[in-house]
N, C-alpha and C positions, 0 to 999 in steps of 0.2 A: 327667152328660154331657148328658142331655136338657135340663136346666135351663140349661146354658150355651148350647146351640143355640137354645133358645127365647128367651133373653135377646138373643142375637145377631140373631135374626130380627126381634124386636119392639123392639129397642133404640131406634131413632129415635122411636118412638111412646110408649115408656114412660119415656124419660129425663126427669128432672124439670126440667132447665135446658138452655139452649142450650150446647153444648160449647165454643163459641168465645167466649162472653160473658166479658169480663174484669171482675173486681171488684178493682181494684188496692188499694183501701183495706182489703180483707179477705184479702189474699194469705197463704198458708200457715196458714190458719185450721184449727184442729183439727176432727175429726169432731163433728157436732152433729145435732140433729133435722132441721134445714133442709138440711144437707149431710152425709149419712151417712158418706161417705169423706173428707170435708174438701175443702179447696181447694188448688190447686198454687201454684207461684211467681208466676203471673200472675193468681191469683184465679179460676181456672176450676174448675167443679165436677168432681171426679175421677170420680164415679159416672156422670155424663152422658158424659164423655169415654170412659170404659171401655165403656159400652153402645154408643156410636157406633162405636168402634174394633173391637169384637168382631165386628161384621158383616163387615168387611173381612178380618179375620184368619181367621175360619172359612171364608169363601168362597175365599180364597187357599189355605188348607190343603187344603180339599176338592178344588180344581182340581188341585193338585200330586199328590195321591194318585190321583185318577182318571187323569190323564195319564200318570203313571208306570206305573200298572197296564195301561193300554191300549197304551202305546208301548214297553214293555220287551220285550227279546228273550225268546222262549220258553226256559224252562230245559231243561237236559239231563234225561233221564228219572230219573236217580238223584239229581239235585240240585234238589229242588223248594224253593228258598229264596225265590224271587221269582216266583210264577206270574202270568201275565197274567190280565186280567179275563175274557177269552173263552177257552174251552177250545181247546187245540191238539192236533191229531192228529199224533203223532210216533212212529215206530218201531212201529206196530201197536196202540198204545193211546192213549187220550185223557187228557190231563193235566187234573186237576180245577181249572180256573181260578177260577170264582166262589166255590166253597166254601173253597178255600185262601186266597183273597184276603180273605174275610170273617174267617177265623181270624187273619190278619195284622193286619187293622184292629182287631180286638178286643184284640190284644196292644199295638197302637200306642196305643189309648186308655188302657190301664194305664200305659204309659210316659209319656204326656203328663201324667197325673195325678201321677205321681211327680215329674216336672220342675216341675209347678206347686207342689208342696209344698216344694220346696227353697227355702232362703232366697235372697234376691236376690244376695247376695255370692258364693254358690257357683255360680251360673249363668253367671258371666262368664268 
């Protein structure tokens, strides 16, 4: 997971080619030393496009998780399924906001790894 985040942060600087550059004469080229993931239908380097797109995907996913955690309603005391990021005092005791949210984020990363391992045909 740390490698994915690092690649997303440094993507624009470590990408070997411009993600929008088209090489129409080399379209659908197989992976090679020059293009480790090959080229797409328009001759664009897939690795460069993946590194540039990862930054947007990671930042959108992080924003959704943070906003959902902050803006969600506080759970009932016996139903701690979606705790907020800030602890809430309710009914004489404090709900464990940050600790429970960290547990949920850890479970979410396992789930996203499982989804990433699924073949593309099963994800649709």
